[in-house]
C-alpha positions as a LaTeX table, in Angstrom:
\begin{tabular}{lrrr}
\hline
Residue & $x$ (\AA) & $y$ (\AA) & $z$ (\AA) \\
\hline
Met1 & 0.11 & $-0.17$ & 0.05 \\
Thr2 & 1.56 & 3.61 & $-0.74$ \\
Glu3 & 0.85 & 6.42 & 2.16 \\
Leu4 & 1.84 & 9.63 & 0.75 \\
Ser5 & 2.92 & 12.85 & 3.27 \\
Ile6 & 5.16 & 15.46 & 2.94 \\
Gly7 & 8.12 & 15.31 & 4.99 \\
Phe8 & 10.99 & 12.67 & 5.44 \\
Thr9 & 12.72 & 11.88 & 9.25 \\
Glu10 & 16.60 & 12.67 & 9.35 \\
Ser11 & 16.48 & 8.61 & 9.27 \\
Glu12 & 15.10 & 8.77 & 5.75 \\
Arg13 & 17.07 & 11.61 & 4.80 \\
Ala14 & 19.94 & 9.37 & 2.75 \\
Arg15 & 17.20 & 7.43 & 0.95 \\
Val16 & 15.40 & 10.68 & $-0.32$ \\
Gly17 & 18.91 & 12.31 & $-1.23$ \\
Glu18 & 19.90 & 8.57 & $-3.04$ \\
Leu19 & 16.62 & 8.82 & $-4.94$ \\
Tyr20 & 17.19 & 12.56 & $-5.88$ \\
Trp21 & 20.44 & 12.11 & $-6.92$ \\
Ala22 & 19.75 & 8.68 & $-8.93$ \\
Ala23 & 16.95 & 11.03 & $-11.12$ \\
Phe24 & 18.88 & 14.09 & $-11.39$ \\
Gly25 & 22.43 & 13.62 & $-10.68$ \\
Pro26 & 23.87 & 13.05 & $-14.35$ \\
Lys27 & 22.61 & 16.79 & $-14.81$ \\
Leu28 & 24.22 & 18.21 & $-11.55$ \\
Arg29 & 27.25 & 16.50 & $-11.42$ \\
Ile30 & 29.17 & 19.10 & $-13.23$ \\
Ala31 & 28.76 & 21.59 & $-10.20$ \\
Phe32 & 30.97 & 19.04 & $-7.83$ \\
Arg33 & 34.45 & 17.84 & $-7.99$ \\
Asp34 & 33.24 & 14.01 & $-7.83$ \\
Glu35 & 30.10 & 12.13 & $-7.17$ \\
Ala36 & 30.14 & 11.53 & $-3.32$ \\
Thr37 & 31.00 & 15.49 & $-2.77$ \\
Gly38 & 27.12 & 16.02 & $-5.35$ \\
Val39 & 25.63 & 12.91 & $-3.63$ \\
Ala40 & 26.40 & 14.61 & $-0.08$ \\
Gln41 & 25.68 & 18.16 & $-0.90$ \\
Val42 & 22.14 & 17.66 & $-2.15$ \\
Thr43 & 21.11 & 15.51 & 0.75 \\
Ala44 & 22.59 & 17.54 & 2.98 \\
Ala45 & 20.62 & 20.41 & 1.25 \\
Leu46 & 17.01 & 18.55 & 1.53 \\
Arg47 & 14.29 & 20.08 & 3.24 \\
Pro48 & 11.47 & 17.53 & 4.25 \\
Asp49 & 8.85 & 20.63 & 4.50 \\
Arg50 & 9.14 & 20.54 & 0.62 \\
Ala51 & 9.23 & 17.55 & 0.12 \\
Leu52 & 5.88 & 14.90 & $-0.90$ \\
Ile53 & 7.28 & 11.36 & 0.29 \\
Ala54 & 5.58 & 7.95 & $-1.47$ \\
Arg55 & 6.46 & 5.10 & 1.22 \\
Val56 & 5.03 & 1.53 & 0.18 \\
Asp57 & 5.48 & $-0.71$ & 3.09 \\
Gly58 & 6.81 & 2.00 & 5.21 \\
Gln59 & 9.62 & 2.27 & 2.71 \\
Val60 & 10.57 & 5.51 & 0.81 \\
Ala61 & 9.63 & 5.11 & $-2.85$ \\
Gly62 & 9.64 & 8.12 & $-4.17$ \\
Met63 & 9.55 & 11.76 & $-3.67$ \\
Cys64 & 8.19 & 15.20 & $-5.39$ \\
Gly65 & 9.52 & 18.11 & $-4.49$ \\
Phe66 & 8.50 & 21.46 & $-4.41$ \\
His67 & 9.11 & 25.50 & $-3.85$ \\
His68 & 7.31 & 27.80 & $-1.75$ \\
Asp69 & 8.21 & 30.51 & $-0.09$ \\
Gly70 & 11.16 & 31.03 & $-1.59$ \\
His71 & 12.58 & 27.69 & $-0.83$ \\
Gly72 & 12.31 & 24.41 & $-2.75$ \\
Ala73 & 13.10 & 20.68 & $-2.01$ \\
Val74 & 16.74 & 21.29 & $-2.43$ \\
Asp75 & 18.23 & 24.37 & $-1.18$ \\
Leu76 & 21.48 & 24.79 & $-2.63$ \\
Ser77 & 21.94 & 28.42 & $-1.25$ \\
Trp78 & 25.43 & 30.25 & $-1.94$ \\
Ala79 & 26.05 & 29.98 & 2.33 \\
Arg80 & 25.06 & 26.35 & 2.09 \\
Leu81 & 27.38 & 25.83 & $-0.56$ \\
Arg82 & 30.24 & 27.83 & 0.43 \\
Ala83 & 29.80 & 26.52 & 4.03 \\
Gly84 & 30.19 & 22.83 & 2.64 \\
Leu85 & 32.65 & 23.18 & $-0.17$ \\
Gly86 & 34.57 & 26.78 & 0.36 \\
Thr87 & 34.48 & 30.09 & $-1.65$ \\
Ala88 & 36.23 & 28.66 & $-4.69$ \\
Ala89 & 34.57 & 25.46 & $-5.04$ \\
Ala90 & 31.05 & 27.40 & $-4.19$ \\
Ala91 & 31.64 & 29.35 & $-6.54$ \\
Trp92 & 31.75 & 26.81 & $-9.27$ \\
Ala93 & 28.45 & 25.17 & $-8.19$ \\
Ala94 & 27.04 & 28.35 & $-8.10$ \\
Leu95 & 27.94 & 29.20 & $-11.62$ \\
Thr96 & 26.83 & 25.56 & $-13.07$ \\
Leu97 & 23.85 & 25.01 & $-11.26$ \\
Ala98 & 22.03 & 28.73 & $-12.19$ \\
Pro99 & 21.25 & 27.50 & $-15.99$ \\
Leu100 & 19.62 & 24.75 & $-14.86$ \\
Asp101 & 16.38 & 26.92 & $-13.50$ \\
Arg102 & 16.18 & 28.65 & $-16.84$ \\
Ser103 & 13.30 & 27.09 & $-17.61$ \\
Glu104 & 11.28 & 28.38 & $-15.02$ \\
Arg105 & 12.15 & 31.72 & $-14.87$ \\
Lys106 & 9.11 & 32.65 & $-16.66$ \\
Thr107 & 5.39 & 33.61 & $-15.12$ \\
Pro108 & 2.55 & 31.74 & $-16.92$ \\
Asp109 & 2.08 & 35.07 & $-19.54$ \\
Gly110 & 5.52 & 34.74 & $-20.80$ \\
Arg111 & 7.45 & 37.35 & $-19.05$ \\
Glu112 & 10.33 & 37.10 & $-16.94$ \\
Arg113 & 10.28 & 36.79 & $-13.28$ \\
Lys114 & 11.40 & 39.64 & $-11.13$ \\
Thr115 & 10.76 & 37.95 & $-7.67$ \\
Pro116 & 13.82 & 37.33 & $-5.08$ \\
Asp117 & 13.46 & 33.77 & $-6.05$ \\
Arg118 & 12.84 & 33.18 & $-9.52$ \\
Arg119 & 11.64 & 29.89 & $-10.01$ \\
Glu120 & 8.51 & 30.77 & $-7.66$ \\
Met121 & 5.70 & 33.07 & $-8.53$ \\
Asn122 & 1.78 & 34.17 & $-7.61$ \\
Gly123 & $-0.62$ & 31.18 & $-8.46$ \\
Val124 & 1.82 & 28.61 & $-9.71$ \\
Leu125 & 3.37 & 25.62 & $-7.12$ \\
Val126 & 6.86 & 25.00 & $-9.10$ \\
Leu127 & 8.11 & 21.36 & $-8.80$ \\
Asp128 & 11.38 & 20.74 & $-7.46$ \\
Gly129 & 11.80 & 16.89 & $-9.10$ \\
Ile130 & 9.59 & 14.04 & $-9.25$ \\
Cys131 & 11.56 & 10.72 & $-8.98$ \\
Val132 & 10.30 & 6.92 & $-8.07$ \\
Ala133 & 12.98 & 4.23 & $-7.23$ \\
Ala134 & 13.59 & 1.77 & $-9.58$ \\
Glu135 & 12.01 & $-1.12$ & $-8.32$ \\
His136 & 8.94 & 0.92 & $-7.60$ \\
Arg137 & 7.94 & 2.15 & $-11.20$ \\
Gly138 & 5.09 & 1.33 & $-13.15$ \\
His139 & 2.90 & 1.00 & $-9.57$ \\
Gly140 & 1.43 & 4.26 & $-10.16$ \\
Ile141 & 3.90 & 6.02 & $-7.69$ \\
Gly142 & 4.17 & 8.83 & $-10.08$ \\
Ser143 & 0.92 & 9.27 & $-11.00$ \\
Ala144 & $-0.17$ & 8.94 & $-7.10$ \\
Leu145 & 2.67 & 11.63 & $-6.44$ \\
Leu146 & 1.53 & 14.12 & $-9.11$ \\
Asp147 & $-2.57$ & 13.62 & $-8.31$ \\
Ala148 & $-1.77$ & 14.54 & $-4.47$ \\
Ile149 & 1.28 & 17.88 & $-5.62$ \\
Thr150 & $-1.72$ & 18.90 & $-7.77$ \\
Glu151 & $-4.37$ & 18.60 & $-4.88$ \\
Leu152 & $-2.02$ & 20.21 & $-2.38$ \\
Ala153 & $-1.36$ & 23.03 & $-5.10$ \\
Ala154 & $-5.15$ & 23.68 & $-5.29$ \\
Gln155 & $-5.60$ & 23.86 & $-1.21$ \\
His156 & $-2.78$ & 26.69 & $-1.19$ \\
Gly157 & $-4.34$ & 28.63 & $-3.92$ \\
Asp158 & $-2.22$ & 28.20 & $-6.97$ \\
Gln159 & $-4.04$ & 27.85 & $-10.31$ \\
Trp160 & $-1.09$ & 25.68 & $-11.62$ \\
Val161 & 1.38 & 23.38 & $-11.03$ \\
Gln162 & 4.36 & 23.59 & $-13.13$ \\
Leu163 & 7.58 & 21.42 & $-13.96$ \\
Ser164 & 10.65 & 21.03 & $-16.97$ \\
Val165 & 11.33 & 18.08 & $-18.21$ \\
Val166 & 14.48 & 17.34 & $-20.76$ \\
Asp167 & 14.12 & 15.81 & $-24.32$ \\
Thr168 & 16.48 & 12.85 & $-23.00$ \\
Asn169 & 13.52 & 11.67 & $-20.54$ \\
Pro170 & 10.63 & 11.04 & $-23.01$ \\
Arg171 & 9.10 & 8.36 & $-20.18$ \\
Ala172 & 8.57 & 11.15 & $-17.59$ \\
Glu173 & 7.08 & 13.38 & $-20.77$ \\
Ala174 & 4.35 & 10.56 & $-21.01$ \\
Leu175 & 3.79 & 10.63 & $-17.78$ \\
Tyr176 & 2.93 & 13.94 & $-16.99$ \\
Arg177 & 1.46 & 14.31 & $-20.64$ \\
Arg178 & $-1.41$ & 11.81 & $-19.22$ \\
Gln179 & $-1.75$ & 13.16 & $-16.03$ \\
Gly180 & $-2.78$ & 16.18 & $-17.86$ \\
Phe181 & 0.55 & 18.61 & $-18.31$ \\
Ala182 & 0.42 & 20.50 & $-21.35$ \\
Thr183 & 3.67 & 22.04 & $-23.11$ \\
Ala184 & 3.53 & 25.66 & $-21.89$ \\
Glu185 & 7.57 & 26.89 & $-23.88$ \\
His186 & 10.77 & 25.11 & $-25.31$ \\
Gly187 & 13.62 & 25.93 & $-24.75$ \\
Ser188 & 17.60 & 25.06 & $-25.26$ \\
Leu189 & 20.42 & 25.08 & $-23.33$ \\
Gly190 & 22.53 & 25.83 & $-26.81$ \\
Pro191 & 26.25 & 25.05 & $-26.66$ \\
Leu192 & 25.75 & 24.47 & $-22.81$ \\
Arg193 & 24.20 & 21.11 & $-23.96$ \\
His194 & 27.53 & 19.45 & $-23.96$ \\
Leu195 & 28.36 & 20.12 & $-20.12$ \\
Tyr196 & 24.56 & 18.89 & $-18.89$ \\
Gly197 & 24.43 & 15.77 & $-21.04$ \\
Phe198 & 20.92 & 17.23 & $-22.88$ \\
Asp199 & 19.94 & 20.07 & $-24.97$ \\
Arg200 & 16.03 & 20.88 & $-25.61$ \\
Tyr201 & 13.48 & 20.92 & $-22.56$ \\
Arg202 & 10.16 & 21.90 & $-22.21$ \\
Thr203 & 8.49 & 23.80 & $-19.33$ \\
Met204 & 4.44 & 21.88 & $-18.53$ \\
Arg205 & 1.73 & 23.06 & $-16.55$ \\
Lys206 & $-1.28$ & 21.54 & $-15.27$ \\
Arg207 & $-4.93$ & 24.08 & $-14.35$ \\
Thr208 & $-5.57$ & 22.79 & $-10.73$ \\
Trp209 & $-9.05$ & 23.86 & $-11.22$ \\
\hline
\end{tabular}
């Protein structure tokens, strides 16, 4: 039986970090000197209050992060990066992570956001990654997470749920379309595609009511 709830315990932190890195590590890897450092930084930066967790038989099987009140599920702020990596390595990490939120900088009407947190806007709940453990895929956990996060957005008064998907992940895009998400805009990393391992991405949105 799948159970969904906001938050995870400290004893579950490593498992949630493992799932997040397995899903998004390939594009985050460039920001850190090695994979172990990346996993450690991402895991330490996870915020329980910005993570919807799916558990099967009491074990973490998936998660869906989201942005709210200026914070996402993985809070890789400059202060945190500098404290964990030192100034030089933190500067590199911040520089290489910045292009990855490019697809989330615009409002639903296409304007550039001017808010302090570029990934957050009025009326829109922006997702900060959805991932399901390999052994649990194909059992409806991803769909359950998306249904629950859409309900959460509606409870917060948001009209839209927004996410981004890269062109190398057609399976995820197919799931989002089945769940009612539609492409709002396309984007490209251009020459940076060689650093991150993908070129094009889609920003997708779904109405909550």
